[in-house]
Structures are given as structure tokens and as C-alpha cells.
C-alpha positions as CSV (number, residue, x, y, z in Angstrom):
1,M,0.1,-0.1,0.0
2,R,2.8,2.4,0.7
3,A,4.6,1.6,-2.2
4,T,1.5,2.5,-4.3
5,F,1.3,5.9,-2.7
6,K,5.0,6.8,-3.6
7,S,4.7,6.0,-7.4
8,L,1.2,7.5,-8.0
9,P,0.4,7.9,-11.8
10,E,-0.4,11.4,-13.1
11,D,-2.8,10.3,-15.9
12,P,-6.3,10.7,-14.7
13,T,-7.5,7.2,-16.0
14,E,-4.7,5.4,-14.6
15,L,-5.2,7.1,-11.5
16,R,-8.8,6.2,-11.4
17,A,-7.8,2.6,-11.8
18,V,-5.5,2.7,-9.0
19,S,-7.9,4.3,-6.8
20,E,-10.4,1.7,-7.5
21,L,-8.0,-1.0,-6.8
22,M,-7.0,0.6,-3.4
23,A,-10.8,0.8,-2.6
24,A,-11.1,-2.7,-3.2
25,E,-8.0,-3.6,-1.2
26,I,-9.6,-1.3,1.7
27,K,-12.8,-3.0,1.5
28,A,-11.2,-6.5,1.7
29,Q,-8.8,-5.4,4.5
30,A,-12.0,-3.9,6.8
31,Y,-13.9,-7.4,6.1
32,Q,-10.7,-9.3,7.2
33,I,-10.5,-7.1,10.2
34,E,-14.2,-7.4,11.2
35,K,-13.8,-11.2,10.9
36,L,-10.7,-11.4,13.2
37,K,-12.4,-9.0,15.6
38,K,-15.2,-11.7,16.1
39,E,-12.9,-14.4,16.3
40,L,-10.9,-12.5,18.9
41,A,-14.0,-11.8,20.7
42,A,-14.9,-15.7,20.6
43,H,-11.5,-16.5,21.9
44,R,-11.7,-14.0,25.0
45,K,-15.2,-15.2,25.7
46,A,-14.0,-18.7,25.7
47,R,-10.9,-18.2,27.6
48,F,-12.0,-19.0,31.0
49,G,-13.9,-21.9,30.1
50,S,-13.8,-25.3,31.8
51,K,-10.4,-27.2,31.7
52,S,-10.2,-31.0,30.6
53,E,-9.9,-33.5,33.5
54,T,-7.3,-36.1,33.6
55,M,-7.3,-39.1,31.7
56,D,-7.9,-41.2,34.7
57,Q,-11.3,-39.4,34.9
58,L,-11.9,-40.2,31.4
59,A,-11.3,-44.2,31.9
60,F,-13.7,-44.0,34.8
61,D,-16.4,-42.4,32.7
62,L,-16.1,-44.9,29.7
63,Q,-16.0,-47.8,32.0
64,E,-19.0,-46.6,34.1
65,D,-21.3,-46.2,31.2
66,T,-20.3,-49.6,29.5
67,E,-21.0,-51.3,32.7
68,I,-24.4,-49.4,33.1
69,A,-25.4,-50.6,29.5
70,S,-24.6,-54.2,30.3
71,A,-26.6,-54.1,33.4
72,S,-29.4,-52.4,31.6
73,E,-29.5,-55.5,29.2
74,A,-29.2,-57.8,32.0
75,Q,-32.1,-56.5,33.7
76,K,-34.4,-56.4,30.7
77,T,-33.4,-60.0,29.8
78,A,-33.6,-61.5,33.4
79,P,-36.1,-64.3,33.4
80,E,-39.0,-64.3,36.1
81,T,-38.1,-65.8,39.4
82,D,-39.2,-69.4,39.5
83,A,-38.5,-72.5,41.5
84,D,-37.8,-74.6,38.3
85,Q,-35.3,-72.0,36.7
86,E,-31.7,-71.9,37.5
87,P,-30.6,-69.0,39.2
88,P,-28.7,-66.4,37.2
89,A,-24.7,-66.4,37.4
90,K,-23.1,-65.1,40.5
91,R,-21.3,-61.8,40.3
92,T,-17.5,-62.2,39.7
93,H,-16.8,-60.2,43.1
94,N,-17.6,-61.2,46.6
95,R,-20.4,-59.4,48.4
96,A,-18.8,-58.0,51.8
97,P,-21.1,-58.0,55.0
98,L,-22.9,-54.5,55.7
99,P,-20.9,-52.7,58.1
100,D,-21.8,-53.5,61.9
101,H,-21.8,-49.6,62.6
102,L,-24.9,-48.9,60.8
103,E,-28.4,-48.4,62.3
104,R,-30.6,-51.7,61.8
105,Q,-34.1,-51.4,61.4
106,E,-35.9,-54.8,61.7
107,E,-39.4,-55.4,59.7
108,I,-40.8,-58.8,60.8
109,L,-43.0,-60.5,58.2
110,S,-45.3,-62.9,59.9
111,P,-47.4,-65.8,58.2
112,G,-49.8,-65.4,61.1
113,D,-50.6,-67.5,64.1
114,S,-52.7,-70.2,62.7
115,C,-52.0,-72.7,59.9
116,S,-54.0,-71.6,56.5
117,A,-54.6,-75.7,55.7
118,C,-56.2,-77.1,59.1
119,R,-56.4,-73.8,61.4
120,G,-54.1,-75.2,64.1
121,A,-51.6,-73.3,65.9
122,L,-48.3,-72.5,64.2
123,K,-44.8,-72.9,66.1
124,Q,-41.5,-71.1,64.9
125,L,-38.6,-73.3,63.9
126,G,-36.3,-70.7,62.5
127,E,-36.4,-67.6,60.3
128,D,-34.8,-66.1,57.4
129,V,-33.2,-62.8,57.5
130,T,-32.7,-60.4,54.3
131,E,-30.4,-57.4,54.7
132,E,-31.2,-54.8,52.7
133,L,-29.0,-51.4,52.7
134,E,-30.8,-48.3,52.7
135,Y,-30.5,-44.7,52.5
136,V,-32.6,-42.1,54.2
137,P,-31.7,-38.6,53.8
138,G,-28.5,-37.8,55.8
139,H,-27.5,-41.5,56.7
140,F,-27.2,-45.1,55.8
141,V,-29.3,-47.6,57.5
142,V,-29.8,-51.4,57.2
143,K,-33.2,-52.7,56.9
144,R,-33.8,-56.5,58.2
145,I,-36.6,-58.1,56.7
146,V,-37.0,-60.9,59.2
147,R,-39.4,-64.0,57.9
148,P,-40.1,-66.6,60.5
149,R,-40.3,-70.1,59.3
150,M,-43.4,-71.5,61.1
151,T,-44.8,-75.2,61.3
152,C,-48.2,-76.1,62.0
153,T,-48.6,-78.2,65.5
154,C,-51.3,-80.3,64.1
155,C,-50.7,-81.2,60.6
156,E,-46.9,-80.0,60.4
157,A,-47.6,-77.9,57.3
158,F,-45.0,-75.1,57.0
159,A,-45.8,-71.5,56.6
160,Q,-43.8,-68.5,55.8
161,A,-44.5,-64.9,54.4
162,E,-43.3,-64.1,50.9
163,L,-40.3,-61.9,50.7
164,P,-41.6,-58.5,49.3
165,S,-40.5,-57.7,45.7
166,R,-37.6,-55.4,45.3
167,P,-36.5,-53.2,42.5
168,I,-33.4,-55.6,42.0
169,T,-34.1,-59.1,42.6
170,R,-31.7,-60.8,45.0
171,G,-30.1,-57.3,45.1
172,R,-28.9,-55.5,48.2
173,P,-29.9,-51.9,47.7
174,G,-33.2,-50.4,48.8
175,P,-35.4,-48.0,46.7
176,G,-34.2,-45.0,48.7
177,L,-30.4,-45.9,48.0
178,L,-31.1,-46.6,44.3
179,A,-32.7,-43.2,44.1
180,H,-29.8,-41.4,45.9
181,V,-27.6,-42.8,43.7
182,L,-29.5,-41.8,40.2
183,V,-30.0,-38.3,41.6
184,G,-26.4,-38.0,42.5
185,K,-25.2,-38.9,39.2
186,Y,-27.9,-37.2,36.6
187,C,-29.0,-34.3,39.1
188,D,-26.1,-33.4,41.1
189,H,-23.4,-34.3,38.5
190,L,-21.3,-36.7,40.6
191,P,-19.7,-39.7,38.5
192,L,-20.3,-42.7,40.5
193,Y,-16.4,-43.2,41.3
194,R,-16.7,-40.0,43.3
195,Q,-20.1,-41.1,44.9
196,S,-17.9,-44.4,45.8
197,E,-15.2,-42.2,47.5
198,I,-18.1,-40.2,49.5
199,Y,-19.8,-43.4,50.7
200,A,-16.4,-44.6,51.7
201,R,-16.2,-41.8,54.3
202,D,-19.3,-43.2,56.1
203,K,-17.4,-46.5,56.2
204,V,-19.6,-48.0,53.5
205,D,-17.9,-50.0,51.0
206,L,-19.7,-49.5,47.7
207,H,-17.4,-50.1,44.8
208,R,-18.1,-48.1,41.5
209,S,-18.7,-51.5,39.5
210,T,-21.7,-52.1,42.1
211,L,-22.9,-48.6,41.5
212,T,-22.9,-48.8,37.8
213,D,-24.9,-52.4,38.1
214,W,-27.5,-50.4,40.1
215,V,-27.5,-47.6,37.7
216,G,-28.2,-49.9,34.6
217,R,-30.9,-52.1,36.3
218,S,-32.7,-49.1,37.8
219,T,-32.8,-47.1,34.4
220,A,-34.1,-50.5,32.9
221,L,-36.7,-50.8,35.5
222,L,-37.8,-47.5,34.8
223,E,-37.9,-47.2,31.0
224,P,-41.5,-47.4,30.6
225,L,-42.2,-44.5,32.6
226,A,-39.8,-42.3,30.4
227,A,-41.5,-44.0,27.4
228,H,-45.0,-42.9,29.0
229,I,-43.7,-39.3,29.6
230,G,-42.5,-39.5,25.9
231,K,-46.3,-40.3,24.7
232,L,-47.6,-37.4,26.6
233,V,-45.0,-34.9,25.2
234,R,-46.0,-35.8,21.7
235,A,-49.9,-35.7,22.4
236,G,-49.7,-31.9,23.0
237,P,-50.8,-29.1,20.5
238,A,-47.2,-27.7,20.6
239,L,-43.9,-28.9,21.9
240,F,-40.3,-27.4,22.0
241,A,-37.2,-29.3,20.6
242,D,-33.3,-28.9,20.6
243,D,-30.2,-30.9,21.1
244,T,-27.0,-30.7,22.5
245,P,-23.7,-32.6,21.7
246,V,-22.2,-35.0,24.2
247,K,-19.0,-36.9,23.4
248,M,-19.1,-40.7,23.0
249,Q,-16.3,-43.0,23.1
250,A,-16.5,-45.5,20.0
251,K,-13.8,-47.5,18.5
252,G,-11.0,-46.2,20.5
253,K,-11.8,-42.5,19.7
254,A,-14.2,-40.0,20.5
255,Q,-17.1,-38.9,18.4
256,T,-20.0,-36.3,18.8
257,A,-23.2,-38.0,19.9
258,R,-26.2,-36.2,20.6
259,L,-29.0,-35.7,23.4
260,W,-32.4,-34.7,22.1
261,S,-34.9,-32.8,24.2
262,Y,-38.7,-32.4,23.6
263,V,-40.8,-30.4,25.9
264,R,-44.4,-29.9,26.5
265,D,-45.2,-26.8,28.9
266,E,-48.6,-25.3,28.7
267,R,-48.2,-23.1,31.7
268,P,-47.7,-20.1,29.7
269,W,-51.2,-20.2,28.3
270,C,-52.7,-21.9,31.5
271,G,-53.2,-25.2,29.9
272,Q,-54.1,-28.0,32.1
273,A,-51.6,-30.8,31.1
274,P,-48.5,-31.2,33.4
275,P,-45.2,-30.0,32.2
276,C,-42.9,-32.9,31.1
277,V,-39.5,-33.3,29.0
278,W,-38.5,-36.3,27.0
279,Y,-34.9,-36.9,26.1
280,Q,-33.5,-39.3,23.5
281,F,-29.8,-40.3,22.7
282,S,-28.4,-40.9,19.2
283,V,-24.7,-41.4,18.1
284,D,-24.9,-38.7,15.7
285,R,-26.9,-35.9,14.7
286,K,-28.8,-36.8,11.4
287,G,-32.2,-35.8,10.7
288,E,-33.5,-39.1,10.7
289,H,-33.5,-39.0,14.5
290,P,-35.9,-36.4,15.2
291,S,-37.8,-37.7,12.4
292,S,-38.3,-41.0,14.2
293,H,-38.7,-39.6,17.6
294,L,-41.4,-37.4,16.3
295,K,-43.0,-39.6,13.7
296,G,-46.7,-39.0,13.0
297,Y,-46.7,-35.5,15.2
298,K,-49.0,-33.2,13.5
299,G,-48.7,-30.2,16.1
300,V,-46.5,-27.1,16.0
301,I,-42.6,-27.6,16.9
302,H,-40.6,-24.7,18.4
303,A,-37.0,-25.4,16.9
304,D,-34.1,-23.3,15.9
305,G,-33.1,-23.4,12.1
306,F,-31.4,-26.7,12.3
307,T,-32.1,-28.5,8.7
308,G,-32.4,-31.8,10.5
309,F,-35.9,-30.7,11.8
310,N,-37.0,-30.0,8.1
311,G,-38.2,-33.5,7.5
312,L,-40.9,-32.9,10.3
313,F,-42.5,-29.9,8.5
314,G,-44.7,-29.9,5.4
315,A,-47.9,-30.6,3.8
316,G,-50.0,-32.7,6.5
317,L,-46.9,-32.9,8.9
318,A,-46.0,-30.6,11.7
319,S,-45.5,-26.9,11.4
320,E,-42.5,-24.8,12.8
321,Q,-42.5,-22.1,15.0
322,A,-39.0,-20.5,14.6
323,C,-37.1,-19.1,17.6
324,M,-36.5,-15.3,18.0
325,V,-33.8,-15.7,20.7
326,H,-31.6,-17.3,18.0
327,V,-32.2,-14.1,15.7
328,R,-31.4,-12.0,18.9
329,R,-28.4,-13.8,19.8
330,K,-26.6,-13.2,16.5
331,F,-27.2,-9.5,16.8
332,V,-25.7,-9.5,20.4
333,D,-22.6,-11.3,19.4
334,I,-22.2,-8.7,16.7
335,Y,-22.7,-5.8,19.2
336,E,-20.3,-7.2,21.8
337,S,-17.5,-7.4,19.0
338,E,-18.1,-4.4,16.8
339,S,-20.3,-2.1,18.7
340,S,-22.6,-1.9,15.7
341,A,-25.2,0.8,15.9
342,I,-27.4,-1.4,13.7
343,A,-27.1,-4.4,15.9
344,E,-28.0,-2.4,18.8
345,E,-31.0,-1.1,17.5
346,A,-32.2,-4.6,16.4
347,I,-31.7,-5.7,19.9
348,R,-33.5,-2.9,21.2
349,R,-36.6,-3.6,18.7
350,V,-36.6,-7.3,19.9
351,A,-36.5,-6.2,23.5
352,A,-39.9,-4.5,22.8
353,L,-41.4,-7.8,21.6
354,Y,-40.4,-9.5,24.7
355,A,-41.6,-6.9,26.9
356,V,-45.0,-7.8,25.5
357,E,-44.4,-11.5,26.2
358,K,-43.6,-10.6,29.9
359,E,-47.1,-9.0,30.2
360,A,-48.9,-12.1,28.2
361,R,-47.2,-14.9,30.2
362,Y,-49.5,-16.9,32.1
363,Q,-52.6,-15.3,30.7
364,P,-55.6,-17.2,29.0
365,I,-55.3,-18.1,25.0
366,D,-57.5,-15.4,24.0
367,A,-55.9,-12.6,26.3
368,R,-52.6,-13.6,24.9
369,I,-53.8,-13.1,21.2
370,A,-55.6,-9.9,21.9
371,L,-52.3,-8.4,23.6
372,R,-50.1,-9.6,20.7
373,Q,-52.1,-8.2,17.9
374,A,-52.5,-4.9,19.7
375,K,-49.0,-4.3,20.8
376,A,-46.6,-7.0,19.3
377,K,-47.6,-7.2,15.8
378,P,-46.7,-3.5,14.8
379,V,-43.3,-4.0,16.4
380,F,-42.7,-7.4,14.6
381,D,-43.8,-5.8,11.3
382,D,-41.5,-2.5,11.7
383,L,-38.6,-4.8,12.6
384,E,-39.0,-6.9,9.6
385,A,-39.2,-3.8,7.4
386,W,-36.4,-2.1,9.2
387,L,-34.1,-5.0,8.5
388,S,-34.6,-5.0,5.0
389,L,-34.0,-1.6,4.6
390,Q,-30.6,-1.8,6.5
391,L,-29.4,-4.6,4.3
392,P,-28.5,-2.8,1.0
393,K,-26.5,-0.3,3.2
394,I,-24.0,-2.6,4.4
395,S,-21.5,-5.0,3.0
396,G,-22.9,-8.2,1.9
397,K,-20.0,-10.1,3.1
398,S,-20.0,-8.8,6.7
399,N,-21.3,-10.6,9.8
400,L,-24.0,-8.1,10.1
401,A,-25.3,-8.8,6.9
402,A,-25.5,-12.3,7.4
403,A,-27.3,-12.2,10.7
404,I,-29.9,-9.8,9.0
405,R,-30.4,-12.4,6.2
406,Y,-30.8,-14.9,9.0
407,A,-33.2,-12.7,11.0
408,L,-35.2,-12.4,7.7
409,G,-35.3,-16.0,6.8
410,R,-36.5,-16.9,10.4
411,M,-39.0,-14.1,10.8
412,P,-41.7,-15.2,8.6
413,K,-41.7,-18.7,10.4
414,A,-41.7,-17.1,14.0
415,R,-44.9,-14.9,12.8
416,A,-47.6,-17.6,13.6
417,Y,-47.3,-16.8,17.4
418,L,-48.9,-13.6,16.8
419,D,-52.3,-15.6,16.1
420,N,-51.9,-18.5,18.3
421,G,-52.0,-18.1,21.9
422,K,-50.5,-21.6,22.5
423,L,-47.3,-20.6,21.0
424,E,-44.1,-18.8,22.2
425,L,-41.8,-16.3,20.9
426,D,-38.8,-18.5,21.2
427,N,-37.4,-22.0,22.0
428,N,-35.9,-21.1,25.7
429,I,-38.2,-23.5,27.7
430,C,-36.3,-26.3,25.7
431,E,-32.9,-24.6,26.1
432,R,-33.6,-24.6,29.8
433,S,-34.1,-28.4,29.7
434,I,-30.6,-28.8,28.0
435,R,-29.0,-26.9,30.9
436,P,-28.7,-29.8,33.5
437,V,-27.0,-32.0,30.6
438,T,-24.3,-29.2,29.7
439,L,-23.5,-29.2,33.5
440,G,-23.2,-32.8,33.7
441,R,-21.0,-33.4,30.7
442,K,-18.4,-31.3,32.3
443,N,-18.1,-33.7,35.2
444,Y,-18.5,-36.8,33.4
445,L,-16.9,-35.8,30.0
446,F,-17.8,-38.6,27.7
447,M,-20.6,-41.3,27.3
448,G,-18.9,-44.6,27.4
449,S,-21.4,-46.4,25.0
450,K,-24.7,-46.0,23.4
451,G,-26.4,-48.1,26.3
452,G,-25.0,-45.5,28.6
453,G,-26.4,-42.6,26.7
454,N,-30.0,-44.4,26.7
455,A,-29.6,-45.0,30.6
456,A,-28.8,-41.1,30.6
457,A,-31.8,-40.2,28.5
458,I,-33.9,-42.3,30.9
459,A,-32.6,-40.7,34.0
460,Y,-32.6,-37.2,32.7
461,T,-36.4,-37.6,31.5
462,L,-37.6,-38.7,35.0
463,I,-35.5,-36.0,37.0
464,E,-36.2,-33.1,35.0
465,T,-39.6,-33.9,34.7
466,C,-40.0,-34.0,38.5
467,R,-38.2,-30.6,38.7
468,M,-40.7,-29.2,36.2
469,N,-43.6,-30.2,38.4
470,S,-41.7,-28.9,41.7
471,V,-41.1,-32.4,42.8
472,D,-38.2,-33.5,44.9
473,P,-36.7,-36.2,42.5
474,E,-35.1,-38.3,45.0
475,A,-38.3,-38.5,47.1
476,W,-40.3,-39.6,44.3
477,L,-37.6,-42.0,42.8
478,R,-37.7,-43.9,46.5
479,W,-41.6,-44.1,46.1
480,V,-41.7,-45.3,42.7
481,L,-38.7,-47.7,42.6
482,A,-40.5,-49.5,45.6
483,R,-43.5,-50.0,43.5
484,V,-42.8,-50.2,39.8
485,A,-42.0,-53.8,39.5
486,D,-45.4,-55.0,40.5
487,H,-47.3,-52.1,39.0
488,K,-49.7,-52.9,36.0
489,M,-48.4,-51.1,33.1
490,P,-52.1,-50.0,31.7
491,H,-52.2,-47.9,35.2
492,I,-48.6,-46.4,34.5
493,D,-49.8,-42.8,34.8
494,E,-50.8,-43.5,38.5
495,L,-46.8,-43.2,39.0
496,M,-46.2,-40.1,37.5
497,P,-44.7,-37.2,39.6
498,W,-47.7,-34.9,39.4
499,N,-49.7,-37.8,40.7
500,W,-47.4,-38.3,43.9
501,T,-48.2,-37.1,47.0
502,P,-45.3,-36.6,49.4
503,Q,-45.3,-39.0,52.5
């Protein structure tokens, strides 16, 4: 550039050509500077992000999910308990006796005082004692289930009470302990090896492999409840859909898998259905996965601009409601890196739409429509027209131009909320359901297998649905794990969190 200034031609035609060349070069440099500014802003924003944990942590995570998947399959394929069947293979490690220092709570199951055959008096010959390690909030206890073996003094018939069904057949954990482990891993984001270390401080030796077996079998037992929640989500007139990446170890290397979230929440428009969220795991982000999850759905789907959702939309299929928060987010990024006046004005105009939504939230459908038509529609129309006028004034290669083109492409698909009180301006309801997963993956880093991902999806479905209904997930899981094995599947709705009354 400096060399060009030193040797400027005197001929007007040549000077004009040099001037045009310099203008083009300046424009290209300005575009490059703008691009580098945005990259620098992104690096600064990410500079203080989380750091990777050690490879030992990674090995634990991979082994945990692999063992969880194996236990889940074992629970699904386990035969019904029968006297004529051979018992399942024993675990490879020995079961240590439960610590003596733990409190014992004894429950005696008696067959009665008289013989069911001849009505003669029963006398005790001995007893069978089953010890179950249980967790009540704050401490461990050992629950001793005592079943006296009785014989009739008249006909010498034997009598003994049946052992109540337990979450894990011939297993040692009680429902409260299983609930505590599940909530620790999928709600409080504690990998199982850390939980094992925590329990060791109470002098309770629970090996990590034991915990993985419990988690796999528990999630397999709870899978019908998660599937029922999925049916309820897909029965709503509108749902919210999003996905988040999770790393999965496969064939010795990491690949990016996905956890999909589908939410039904009718509270903003006073709907009567309970809020619920359904998670699904997939090994990649192909569009075939949401198409399979939501096959046959004909309502409205709130989604971002991900093309993988496009297979759900069309004639006779679901309709799309675009997310304005994604539109706003692009202008926020540009304003933070470039202090653009146009981006600032776009943010201000979108904020006016959200001011109307704050007023419309938790209002009946008709009131929401009337409010949006009177206050939001003029702002929405003006924003769309104003963005169209700004686009020719700026470089088509700039980040701001890309943001405006994105907004103009998404706003026609967001307009439907103005006429439908059951719809929202954004997909924030679903994005909030993704946050627990993002917190969890900072701790466990990887899914060790597809089976481990499926188990996580089941646990997240139940725990986050509890939280949406203001239900303590650990208390509810303790209650449901004590009942689900014997519960009739046609009445599974009775076990849902919103039908649970705290004891």
C-alpha cells in the first residue's frame, strides 16, 4: 500500500484505476479485520472456560457407561423368578457383609398365628433374614426383613411370609439408596467413582462397579415411565425441540453424539396438562433421529434453524415455529465484538417484543392473542421492514449482513405466534431443559457407550420432569422404585410425578 502512494500515476485514467484497486483492497481488509475481531471476541469469551480433566477421569467415565449398559440389558433380559429355573450367574466379586456400625431397622413379616390348611396353631422353627442397605436423607441404615419359618402343631404344614418384591431381584440396595445414586449422578452431576469415595467416608464400601450395575438395572426398570412421558409430550398441540452435543467413546476414539430434548409446557397459556420433558440419545446428529422420535406428530414444533428438523415439516405434517432468541443472539454477538449501531437497534426492537411477552405470560389464550395483535404485531412488522432497509446499506460479506439475512429468513416462520396463544416467541423452554446436560458433561466428559447414553436419557427424563413439576426427584424415585416392579403397565400414569403425594 505504501509503495502505491509513492508511485501514483499522473494520468487521470490510470489514477482512477489505481483508486478503484485501492478501494477494493481497503474493503477486503476491512472485512478481514471485522472477521478477526469476531474471532478474537469469541476466543476471549471462551478463554476462562472449563478445562479437561485427567485421563484417569476419562477411563472411569467410559467404564461406568459400558457397565451401566450391560446391567441395563441384563435387567431387561432377566427371567421371572421361578423355582424350576436355574439362578442367574453369580457376580464375579464377593459381597462383603454390611458394616456393623450402621443402624438396623427390623421389619418382621409373619405368616400369622394359625395354619392356613387346618387352622392349627403355628410354632416357629427358625427364620430367614434378608438385609437391605437403605439410604434415608442424611445417613445409611440397614433394613432387616425377618421372615419366621413356622410349622403347624397339628398337620406339620410349613408357613412363611413371601419376601416383598424389590427393585433388583436378589439385590442388596433399597429403593431409597437407588434413588440417591441416580439423583447423585444425573441431577447433582457426581460420577459414580466420586460417589463411591463419598460413601467410603461413612465406612460403607460400595465399589464403583456395584453402583454401575445398580444404575443400569434401575434405569431399565424405569424405562416404561420415560416412554410414557414421551407419549404425553407428543400428545400436546405444541412442543419444543432442541439438541445438545455429548462426547461418546467409540472404537478407541471420541465422536460427537447427541442428546435430544422434547418439552411440553402449557403453563404460559394456562393449559391443564402437566409439564414434562423427554430425552432421547443418538450417536450422531442426522435428521433421521428427530424424524423417528416425532414420527406422526402434527402439532407445532418450536425449533431453531437446524435443517435436521426439516423432515418434520410440510403438507400434512407438523408446522414450524421459529425461535426469535436465536435471531437476537446473532445481533448480540456482533454488538459485543463490533459495537454496531444497527445491531444495537435490532436488539432494542426485539426487546420490545419480549416486553409484550412478559405481560402475556400466564394469561389465557384469547388474552394473549389480543395483547400480541395490539402491541407485538406492529413492532414485529416494523422490525422486519427495518431490517430489509438496512441490508442494502452494508457490505454483503459482513457478519452483520449475515445476521440480518438469518433474521429475515426466520421471522416469517416465527410470525405464527401472533395469531396462536398456545405458541411462544422463542425456544427458551427447551433450552432450559438442556442446561442440566451441559452441567453434567463437564463432570463426566464422555458417554462410554450407546447403552450408557440411553440410560442417561431415561434418568434425565424422569428427574427433569420432576423438577418441572416442583417435585423432589429423590423422594419420588424412592417411592416409585418401591412399586414399579409390581405395577400394572395400563395404570402407569398413577406413578407419574404429578400424581405423587409426598409422604
